[in-house]
C-alpha positions in Angstrom: -8.3 11.2 35.4 -8.8 9.0 32.1 -6.1 7.7 30.0 -7.0 9.9 27.2 -6.2 13.1 29.3 -3.1 11.7 31.1 -1.7 10.9 27.5 -2.6 14.6 26.3 -0.7 15.9 29.1 2.4 13.7 28.5 2.5 14.6 25.2 1.7 18.5 26.0 4.9 18.4 28.1 7.2 19.3 25.2 5.8 21.9 22.7 5.1 20.1 19.3 6.0 21.5 16.2 3.3 20.3 13.3 2.8 17.1 15.5 6.7 16.4 16.5 8.7 17.7 19.3 10.8 20.9 18.7 14.3 18.9 18.3 12.9 16.2 16.1 11.0 19.1 14.1 14.5 20.4 13.3 16.2 17.2 12.9 13.6 16.4 10.0 13.7 20.0 8.5 17.8 19.0 8.4 16.6 15.8 6.7 14.5 17.5 4.2 17.6 19.6 3.3 19.8 16.6 2.9 17.6 14.5 0.9 16.9 17.7 -1.4 20.5 18.2 -2.1 22.2 14.7 -1.8 19.7 12.7 -4.3 19.8 15.2 -6.8 23.4 15.1 -6.8 23.5 11.2 -6.7 20.9 11.1 -9.6 21.5 13.8 -11.7 18.8 12.6 -14.3 16.1 11.9 -12.2 13.3 11.1 -12.6 13.8 8.0 -14.7 11.4 6.3 -16.9 10.5 2.7 -16.7 8.6 0.3 -18.6 5.3 1.6 -17.3 6.1 5.2 -17.6 4.9 5.5 -21.3 1.4 4.9 -20.3 1.3 7.4 -17.5 2.9 10.2 -19.8 0.2 9.2 -22.5 -2.6 10.0 -20.0 -1.0 13.0 -18.9 -0.7 14.4 -22.3 -4.2 13.5 -23.0 -5.3 15.4 -20.0 -3.5 18.7 -20.9 -6.9 20.4 -21.5 -8.1 18.7 -18.2 -10.2 16.5 -20.4 -9.6 12.7 -21.3 -10.5 12.3 -25.0 -10.2 8.6 -24.8 -10.3 5.7 -22.4 -6.6 4.6 -21.1 -5.2 1.4 -19.7 -3.8 3.6 -16.8 -5.7 5.3 -14.2 -5.7 9.3 -14.1 -4.4 9.7 -10.5 -0.9 9.9 -10.9 -0.9 11.2 -14.4 -2.8 14.4 -12.9 0.7 14.9 -10.7 2.6 14.6 -14.2 0.3 17.1 -15.6 1.0 19.6 -12.7 4.5 19.2 -12.9 5.0 19.7 -16.6 5.7 16.1 -17.3 3.3 15.6 -20.0 5.9 14.7 -22.7 8.8 13.6 -20.5 9.5 13.8 -16.7 10.8 17.1 -15.6 13.1 17.8 -12.5 10.2 19.4 -10.9 8.4 15.8 -10.9 11.6 14.5 -8.8 11.8 17.5 -6.0 7.8 17.1 -5.5 8.0 13.4 -5.1 10.8 13.7 -2.7 8.6 16.3 -0.8 5.7 13.8 -0.8 7.9 11.0 0.6 9.3 13.5 3.4 5.6 14.6 4.2 4.9 10.7 4.6 7.7 10.1 7.0 6.9 13.4 9.1 3.4 12.1 9.4 4.1 8.7 10.5 6.5 9.9 13.0 3.7 12.4 14.2 1.9 9.3 15.1 4.7 7.6 16.9 5.0 10.8 18.9 1.3 10.7 19.6 1.7 7.1 21.2 4.4 8.7 23.2 7.5 7.2 21.3 10.8 9.0 22.5 12.4 11.4 20.2 15.4 9.2 19.4 12.7 6.9 18.0 11.2 9.4 15.5 14.5 10.6 14.4 15.6 6.8 13.8 12.3 6.5 11.8 13.3 9.7 9.7 16.7 8.5 9.1 15.6 4.8 8.0 13.1 6.6 5.7 16.0 8.5 4.0 18.0 5.6 3.1 18.4 5.2 -0.8 16.1 2.1 -1.1 13.2 4.0 0.5 14.0 7.1 -1.6 14.6 5.2 -5.2 10.7 5.4 -5.7 10.6 9.0 -5.9 13.0 8.9 -8.6 11.0 6.4 -11.0 8.1 7.9 -13.0 5.8 5.3 -11.3 2.8 5.7 -8.9 4.2 3.7 -5.9 5.5 7.2 -4.3 2.1 9.0 -4.7 0.2 6.1 -3.4 2.6 5.8 -0.4 1.7 9.5 0.3 -1.9 9.0 0.0 -2.1 5.5 2.1 0.0 7.1 5.0 -2.1 10.4 5.2 -5.3 8.0 5.2 -3.9 6.0 7.8 -3.2 8.8 10.1 -6.4 10.6 9.4 -8.0 7.5 10.8 -5.9 7.4 13.5 -6.5 10.9 14.9 -10.0 10.2 14.4 -9.6 7.7 17.4 -8.8 10.8 19.6 -10.7 13.4 18.3 -13.7 11.7 17.1 -14.2 14.5 14.2 -16.1 13.5 11.0 -13.8 15.6 9.2 -11.0 13.2 10.0 -12.9 10.4 8.4 -13.9 12.5 5.3 -10.4 13.1 4.7 -9.5 9.6 5.0 -12.4 8.6 2.4 -11.1 11.3 0.2 -7.5 10.1 0.4 -8.5 6.6 -0.3 -10.8 7.4 -2.9 -7.9 9.3 -4.7 -5.4 6.5 -4.2 -7.9 4.1 -6.2 -7.6 6.6 -8.9 -3.8 6.3 -8.6 -3.8 2.4 -8.4 -7.1 1.0 -8.9 -5.9 -1.9 -6.3 -7.1 0.3 -3.4 -11.1 0.3 -4.7 -11.8 -1.7 -1.9 -9.5 -0.3 0.9 -12.1 2.0 2.5 -14.1 -1.1 3.0 -11.1 -2.8 4.7 -10.5 0.2 7.0 -14.1 -0.1 7.9 -14.0 -3.6 8.8 -10.6 -2.9 11.1 -12.6 -0.4 13.0 -15.4 -3.1 13.6 -12.8 -5.5 14.9 -11.2 -2.9 17.2 -14.8 -2.6 18.7 -14.8 -6.4 19.2 -11.4 -6.2 21.0 -12.2 -3.4 23.3 -16.0 -2.4 23.4 -15.5 0.0 26.4 -12.9 2.0 24.1 -14.7 2.1 20.7 -18.4 1.6 20.7 -20.2 -0.4 18.0 -22.5 2.2 16.7 -19.3 4.6 16.2 -17.5 2.0 14.2 -20.3 1.3 12.0 -20.9 5.0 11.6 -17.2 5.7 11.0 -16.5 2.8 8.7 -19.7 3.9 6.7 -18.4 7.6 6.4 -14.9 6.4 5.0 -16.4 3.9 2.7 -19.2 6.3 1.4 -16.5 9.0 0.7 -14.2 6.7 -1.1 -16.8 5.3 -3.1 -18.3 8.5 -4.1 -14.8 9.5 -5.3 -14.4 6.2 -7.4 -18.0 6.6 -8.8 -17.5 10.2 -9.7 -15.0 9.4 -12.2 -16.7 6.1 -13.4 -19.6 8.2 -14.1 -17.6 10.7 -16.0 -16.0 7.6 -18.0 -19.6 6.6 -18.7 -20.9 9.7 -19.9 -17.7 10.6 -22.1 -16.9 7.1 -23.3 -19.6 4.7 -22.5 -17.5 2.8 -19.9 -18.6 3.0 -16.1 -15.4 2.2 -14.4 -11.8 3.7 -13.6 -9.8 1.9 -16.4 -10.9 -0.8 -18.8 -8.8 -3.9 -19.0 -7.0 -3.7 -15.7 -8.7 -6.8 -14.1 -8.5 -9.1 -17.2 -4.7 -8.2 -17.6 -4.2 -8.8 -13.9 -6.2 -12.2 -13.8 -3.9 -13.0 -17.0 -1.1 -13.4 -14.9 -2.6 -15.8 -13.1 -3.5 -18.3 -16.0 -0.1 -18.3 -17.9 0.7 -21.9 -17.3 -2.9 -23.4 -18.4 -3.6 -21.5 -21.4 -3.9 -24.9 -22.8 -7.1 -25.7 -21.0 -9.4 -23.4 -23.1 -12.1 -25.3 -25.0 -12.1 -25.5 -28.6 -15.0 -22.7 -28.5 -11.8 -20.5 -27.8 -9.6 -22.3 -30.4 -8.7 -19.2 -32.2 -7.9 -17.1 -28.9 -5.9 -20.1 -27.4 -3.6 -20.5 -30.1 -2.9 -16.7 -30.3 -2.6 -16.3 -26.3 -0.2 -19.7 -26.4 2.0 -18.3 -29.1 2.2 -14.9 -27.5 3.3 -16.3 -24.1 5.7 -18.9 -25.7 7.1 -15.9 -27.4 7.4 -13.8 -24.2 9.0 -16.7 -22.3 12.2 -16.7 -24.3 12.1 -12.8 -25.3 15.5 -11.4 -24.4 15.7 -9.0 -21.5 12.2 -10.3 -20.4 11.6 -11.7 -16.9 11.1 -15.3 -18.7 7.8 -15.6 -16.6 5.4 -15.1 -19.6 3.3 -13.1 -17.4 3.3 -9.9 -19.6 2.3 -11.7 -22.7 -1.3 -10.1 -22.7 -0.3 -7.1 -24.4 1.3 -8.7 -27.7 -1.6 -11.3 -27.4 -4.3 -8.5 -27.6 -2.9 -6.8 -30.7 -2.8 -10.2 -32.4 -6.3 -10.8 -31.2 -7.6 -7.6 -32.8 -6.2 -8.4 -36.1 -7.6 -11.8 -36.1 -10.8 -11.3 -34.8 -11.5 -7.6 -35.9 -13.0 -6.8 -32.3 -12.6 -3.5 -30.5 -10.5 -2.9 -27.6 -13.6 -3.0 -25.2 -14.7 -6.3 -26.7 -11.4 -7.8 -26.4 -11.1 -6.6 -22.9 -14.5 -8.5 -22.0 -13.3 -11.7 -23.9 -9.8 -11.8 -22.0 -11.7 -11.5 -18.7 -14.0 -14.3 -19.5 -11.4 -16.4 -20.6 -9.3 -16.0 -17.4 -12.3 -16.4 -15.3 -12.8 -19.5 -17.0 -9.4 -20.9 -16.7 -9.2 -20.1 -13.0 -12.5 -22.3 -12.5 -10.8 -25.1 -14.6 -7.4 -25.0 -12.6 -8.4 -23.8 -9.0 -5.3 -25.5 -7.6 -2.8 -24.0 -10.0 -4.3 -20.6 -9.0 -3.7 -21.6 -5.4 0.2 -22.4 -6.1 0.5 -19.3 -8.3 -0.8 -17.4 -5.5 1.5 -18.8 -3.0 4.6 -18.3 -4.9 3.6 -14.6 -5.3 3.1 -14.2 -1.7 6.8 -15.6 -1.2 8.3 -13.4 -4.0 6.2 -10.3 -2.8 8.2 -9.9 0.2 11.9 -9.5 -1.4 13.7 -6.5 -2.2 12.2 -4.1 -4.7 15.3 -1.7 -4.9 17.0 -1.2 -8.4 20.2 0.1 -9.6 19.9 3.6 -8.1 20.1 2.3 -4.9 22.8 -0.2 -5.6 24.7 1.4 -8.4 25.3 -2.1 -9.5 27.7 -2.5 -7.0 27.7 -6.2 -5.5 28.3 -5.4 -2.0 25.5 -2.7 -2.0 23.0 -5.3 -3.5 24.1 -7.6 -0.4 24.0 -5.1 2.1 20.9 -3.5 1.5 19.1 -6.8 0.3 20.2 -8.5 3.8 19.1 -5.3 5.7 15.6 -5.6 4.1 15.2 -9.4 4.9 16.0 -8.8 8.3 13.6 -5.8 8.8 11.1 -8.3 7.0 11.7 -11.2 9.1 11.3 -9.0 12.3 8.0 -7.5 11.1 6.9 -11.1 10.4 7.8 -12.0 14.0 5.7 -9.3 15.4 2.6 -10.0 13.1 2.7 -13.5 14.7 3.0 -12.2 18.1 0.1 -9.8 17.6 -2.1 -12.1 15.9 -1.5 -14.5 18.8 -2.2 -11.9 21.5 -5.2 -10.9 19.8 -6.7 -14.4 19.5 -6.1 -14.9 23.1 -7.7 -11.7 24.0 -10.9 -12.4 21.9 -11.1 -16.0 23.4 -10.7 -14.7 26.8 -13.1 -12.1 26.4 -16.0 -14.2 25.0 -15.4 -16.8 27.6 -15.1 -14.5 30.4 -17.0 -11.4 29.4 -14.4 -9.3 30.2 -13.7 -6.3 27.8 -10.4 -4.8 28.9 -8.2 -7.9 29.1 -6.0 -6.4 26.8 -4.8 -3.4 28.6 -4.6 -5.3 32.0 -3.3 -8.5 30.8 -0.5 -7.4 28.1 0.4 -3.9 29.3 -0.5 -2.6 26.0 -3.1 0.2 25.5 -5.7 0.2 22.8 -4.3 3.2 21.2 -1.4 1.2 20.4 -3.5 -1.8 19.4 -5.4 0.7 17.2 -2.6 1.9 15.4 -1.1 -1.4 14.7 -4.2 -2.8 13.3 -5.2 0.2 11.0 -1.7 0.2 9.5 -1.6 -3.4 9.3 -4.8 -3.5 7.5 -3.5 -1.4 4.9 -0.4 -3.7 4.5 -2.2 -6.9 4.4 -5.1 -5.6 2.0 -2.4 -4.6 -0.4 -0.7 -7.6 -0.2 -3.7 -10.0 -0.8 -4.8 -7.8 -3.6 -1.4 -7.6 -5.2 -0.9 -11.7 -4.9 -4.3 -12.9 -5.5 -5.3 -10.6 -8.4 -1.7 -9.9 -9.6 1.7 -11.6 -9.6 3.1 -10.4 -6.4 5.9 -7.9 -7.8 7.5 -6.8 -5.0 7.2 -3.2 -6.5 3.5 -3.4 -5.4 4.6 -3.8 -2.0 6.6 -0.4 -2.0 3.5 2.1 -1.2 3.3 0.2 2.1 7.1 0.0 3.2 6.8 3.0 5.3 4.1 1.7 7.1 5.9 -1.6 7.6 8.8 0.3 9.0 6.2 2.0 11.2 4.7 -1.3 12.2 8.3 -2.6 13.2 8.8 0.6 15.6 5.6 -0.6 17.3 6.4 -4.1 17.3 9.5 -3.6 19.1 7.3 -1.8 21.7 5.5 -5.0 22.3 8.5 -6.6 23.3 9.6 -3.7 25.6 6.0 -3.3 27.1 5.9 -7.3 27.8 9.5 -7.0 29.4 8.2 -4.1 31.6 5.1 -5.8 32.7 7.0 -8.9 33.7 9.5 -7.0 35.7 6.8 -5.1 37.5 4.7 -8.4 38.3 7.7 -10.3 39.4 8.7 -13.8 38.4 5.9 -15.8 40.2 2.9 -13.4 38.4 4.8 -13.6 35.1 4.6 -17.3 34.8 1.0 -17.2 36.0 0.3 -14.5 33.0 
């Protein structure tokens, strides 16, 4: 009897309800009731607007007739949710409840994947409990796109994961649609379909008997094609209506501007006018009260001044800003690398705000400490996983044996596939957020649930290794 058949029988011993064992399903429904009652009481005025909320509300108001009358800096995915919840003028309570339910569904789906990987019911319940803590719920109370992006990423990951079992094209199409819409929510994910395709190719290299090369190429092509069609469809709409082929103008130039804050003085004299305006806007933002005092948000004020001085349109200024920042990156590549390394460090810091802590110092320390411990454990598991992957690939190419992972480490390829798929989305988000943007911890929030999921799988690595060594005995363990 094959491994897949055995696992199906073992999972089938307990009657599942929407992918979870019955007891866990009841527990999760209790959690849903808990978060729908507790958090509206804790945060009576949620959802709360933030600095970026006005841009999303502006797009939602423009979409009231389901037509965009003008181009916007913000992409239309999250504003569509605002529109559907009646939040075109100001955020409504309905938006908060819908966001809570979306986070709950994401957690349920992540737990269903764990159950498919034969995790015990207490593990599933622990995942749900952790995901119901205030730091994970806080994004639902903000008028920002992180919560919706989490929902789309977790569901797209699950769709590809279940394709590995069912080999149904509809799962790949669903994953492509979800990733395509995630790009319309946050343009960061325009290449996420390609990242998933490359991950599937890596899986075929790790275990060609489990996943054939042709299957991975076909599956990756379907995910990339469907996600690209979603993005291209809206880009074509923008081109037809406004003469711009893309999701939202100016986003790349703005993102790169956060990487060139400290080298504006290196602009050549042909950009003398722009240089002085940019430097003045940066210096002003550095000392602005209530700002981050990094100057990395200076470009918005600078753009208004550039428009007054040069008389250029927004579209023309977007091109100028992008060209200037590419020039500065070429002139100061090592400064760029330094900035990326600093972004990588800040990216992993806690992203919680005053809603989770209530401005209580003890809660800042408590939640922040738990976050750092959790991230440290996650990083440790990544090191172990990377080392095991490198060893398996090396031994495979040297000995031409394709199943060394399973026999050598006691970990089956279904666990490996789930780790690599989730890790692909986590690493992809990190790389884009730190190499193109300024690595704000808020950018990591859409993948936090996937990171928790990976931490559970990481703990399983240690358990499997311990069990394998116990079964082999001391002498064989040393040999291994």
